[in-house]
C-alpha positions in Angstrom: 0.0 0.0 0.0 2.7 2.4 1.0 4.7 1.5 -2.2 1.7 2.3 -4.4 1.1 5.6 -2.7 4.7 6.7 -3.1 4.5 5.7 -6.8 1.4 7.8 -7.4 2.8 10.8 -5.5 6.0 10.6 -7.5 4.1 10.7 -10.8 1.8 13.6 -9.9 2.3 16.9 -11.6 1.9 20.3 -9.9 -1.3 21.0 -11.9 -2.8 17.7 -10.6 -2.6 19.1 -7.1 -4.3 22.3 -8.2 -7.2 20.4 -9.9 -7.7 18.2 -6.9 -7.8 21.2 -4.5 -10.3 23.1 -6.8 -12.6 20.0 -7.0 -12.4 19.5 -3.2 -13.4 23.1 -2.6 -16.1 23.0 -5.2 -17.7 20.0 -3.5 -18.7 22.3 -0.6 -20.6 24.8 -2.9 -24.0 23.1 -2.4 -23.7 23.2 1.4 -22.9 26.9 1.2 -25.9 27.7 -1.1 -28.3 25.7 1.1 -27.0 27.4 4.2 -27.5 30.8 2.6 -31.1 29.9 1.7 -31.9 28.8 5.2 -30.4 32.0 6.7 -32.8 34.1 4.5 -35.9 32.5 5.9 -37.9 35.2 7.7 -38.7 34.8 11.3 -42.4 35.4 10.6 -42.5 32.8 7.8 -44.8 29.8 8.1 -43.2 26.4 7.6 -45.5 24.2 5.5 -45.2 20.4 5.0 -47.0 18.9 1.9 -47.5 15.3 1.0 -47.9 14.6 -2.7 -48.7 11.3 -4.5 -48.0 11.3 -8.3 -47.5 15.0 -8.2 -51.0 15.7 -6.7 -51.1 17.2 -3.2 -53.0 15.0 -0.8 -52.1 16.5 2.6 -50.8 19.9 3.9 -50.0 21.0 7.4 -48.3 24.0 9.0 -45.4 22.8 11.2 -45.1 24.8 14.5 -45.0 24.1 18.2 -48.9 24.0 18.4 -49.3 21.4 15.7 -50.7 18.2 17.4 -49.1 14.8 17.0 -51.0 13.1 14.2 -50.5 9.8 12.3 -52.4 8.8 9.2 -52.2 6.1 6.4 -52.1 6.8 2.7 -52.6 4.2 0.0 -51.0 5.4 -3.2 -52.1 2.3 -5.1 -53.6 -1.1 -4.4 -51.2 -3.1 -2.1 -49.2 0.0 -1.2 -49.3 2.0 2.1 -47.5 4.7 3.8 -47.9 5.7 7.5 -47.1 9.4 7.9 -46.4 11.0 11.3 -46.6 14.6 12.2 -45.1 15.7 15.5 -45.1 19.5 16.1 -42.3 21.0 14.0 -41.4 17.8 12.1 -42.8 15.2 9.8 -41.7 11.7 8.6 -42.7 8.6 6.7 -42.9 6.3 9.7 -43.7 3.0 7.8 -44.3 1.8 4.3 -44.1 -1.4 2.3 -41.6 -0.3 -0.3 -38.7 -2.6 -1.0 -35.8 -0.3 -0.2 -37.3 1.7 2.7 -35.5 4.9 1.7 -38.3 7.1 2.8 -38.5 5.5 6.2 -34.7 5.7 6.7 -34.8 9.4 5.8 -36.3 10.0 9.2 -37.7 13.3 10.5 -37.6 16.4 8.3 -38.3 19.9 9.5 -36.2 22.5 7.6 -37.4 24.3 4.4 -36.0 22.6 1.3 -35.8 19.1 2.9 -37.7 16.2 1.2 -38.5 12.6 1.8 -39.2 10.5 -1.3 -40.7 7.0 -1.8 -40.2 6.4 -5.5 -42.1 3.1 -5.8 -45.2 4.8 -4.3 -44.6 8.1 -6.1 -44.9 9.9 -2.7 -43.0 13.1 -1.8 -43.0 14.9 1.5 -41.5 18.3 1.2 -41.0 21.3 3.5 -41.5 24.8 2.2 -42.0 28.3 3.6 -44.8 30.8 3.1 -45.0 34.4 4.1 -47.6 35.3 6.8 -49.9 36.5 4.0 -49.8 33.0 2.4 -47.5 33.6 -0.5 -44.9 31.0 -1.2 -41.4 32.3 -0.6 -39.5 29.9 -2.9 -41.1 29.4 -6.3 -41.9 25.8 -7.1 -41.6 26.5 -10.8 -37.8 26.4 -10.5 -37.8 22.8 -9.3 -38.2 20.0 -11.8 -39.4 16.7 -10.4 -39.5 13.9 -13.0 -42.5 11.6 -12.7 
């Protein structure tokens, strides 16, 4: 292992190091952009969770401290089910019968821009923000979700 590492380091050119550093720094750009978006969320903004099946909204709730704990079952198609749980300021796909369980493993979501997706059931749970007047702060037209 050490011998291979020395071989590769000896054969590297100075421009290789520059390219590696640029790519490493560039990999943090999405985290910076997401952090900037979260910092621009107004204190008075309402945080809304929506549940969509096949692109059609089937459930919507405002997430805040006063939101009661709620659990309900959705059946996107025959033989499919999703148990959705809302708990105050967070929401999750508690249980489903999809093969990979990615939506369940996603866990709780509560911040604007976060999503939980169950592709076999075509179910999407997303968090978005609205101004106190009810206008959406981030335009959905900019997001393309293939279905």
